[in-house]
C-alpha positions in Angstrom: -0.1 0.0 0.1 1.1 4.0 -1.0 0.3 6.6 1.2 -1.1 8.1 -2.2 -4.7 8.7 -2.2 -6.6 8.5 -5.7 -7.6 11.5 -7.2 -10.7 12.8 -6.0 -13.1 15.2 -8.1 -13.7 18.4 -6.5 -17.5 18.7 -6.0 -17.3 22.4 -6.1 -15.6 22.2 -9.7 -16.7 24.3 -12.3 -19.9 23.7 -14.6 -18.9 23.4 -18.7 -19.2 26.9 -20.7 -21.6 25.1 -22.7 -23.7 23.8 -19.5 -27.2 26.3 -18.9 -27.6 28.3 -16.1 -30.2 26.3 -14.1 -31.6 26.3 -10.2 -31.0 24.0 -7.8 -33.4 20.4 -8.1 -34.7 21.9 -4.6 -34.4 25.1 -3.0 -36.2 25.8 0.0 -36.8 30.0 1.6 -36.5 28.7 5.1 -33.0 29.4 6.5 -33.4 26.6 8.8 -34.2 24.0 6.3 -31.0 22.0 5.0 -31.8 23.0 1.7 -31.6 26.9 1.8 -29.1 28.7 -0.2 -29.1 33.0 0.3 -26.8 32.9 -2.9 -29.2 31.3 -5.4 -32.3 33.5 -3.6 -30.8 36.4 -4.4 -30.5 35.8 -7.6 -34.3 35.3 -7.7 -35.8 31.8 -9.4 -39.1 32.2 -10.9 -41.1 29.1 -10.4 -44.2 28.0 -13.1 -46.5 25.7 -11.0 -49.1 23.9 -13.0 -48.5 26.3 -16.4 -49.2 29.9 -14.1 -46.6 31.5 -12.9 -46.3 32.0 -9.1 -44.7 34.0 -6.2 -45.7 32.6 -3.2 -43.7 29.2 -3.5 -41.6 28.5 0.1 -39.9 25.5 -1.2 -40.3 23.8 -4.2 -38.8 20.1 -6.0 -38.8 19.9 -9.5 -37.9 15.6 -9.8 -40.9 14.8 -7.4 -43.3 17.5 -8.8 -44.3 19.7 -5.1 -44.3 22.7 -4.3 -45.4 24.2 -1.1 -46.7 27.4 -0.3 -47.4 29.1 2.9 -51.8 28.2 3.8 -53.2 32.2 4.5 -52.5 33.6 7.9 -52.0 30.5 9.6 -49.8 29.1 12.2 -48.4 26.6 13.0 -47.9 25.5 16.8 -43.9 27.1 16.9 -45.5 30.6 15.2 -44.5 29.9 11.7 -46.1 29.9 8.6 -48.3 26.5 7.9 -47.5 24.8 4.2 -49.5 23.5 1.9 -47.8 20.6 -0.6 -49.0 21.0 -4.1 -48.9 18.4 -6.7 -48.0 18.4 -10.6 -45.7 20.1 -13.2 -42.7 22.4 -12.0 -40.2 24.7 -13.6 -37.6 26.8 -12.4 -35.5 30.1 -13.7 -33.2 32.5 -12.0 -34.5 35.6 -13.1 -31.6 37.6 -13.5 -31.1 35.7 -17.0 -32.9 37.9 -18.9 -35.9 36.9 -20.8 -36.0 33.7 -22.0 -33.9 31.7 -19.4 -33.2 28.0 -19.7 -35.9 26.3 -17.8 -35.4 23.5 -15.3 -38.2 20.8 -15.3 -38.6 17.1 -14.7 
């Protein structure tokens, strides 16, 4: 055995120049969530759910086909907004890319 470690791919490697700039498969607006990413949220992410643009999405998952939205002014027992999970086709894009940005969809 040698003390050399096999080369590993860096997880932070930059994407190829030909790859479109797409939002992540899943992201949440709640800072306590493991899917929270402030850098990507600051860019602005547009969501189209079942063919209509939604501005009230708190969390989404493209591959599983769902979004979570706040249920009016209802709060849970911890004082956080109560969220409803809605199923259907989800498309996402970065709003800072201007008109006709590349869409991420399942």
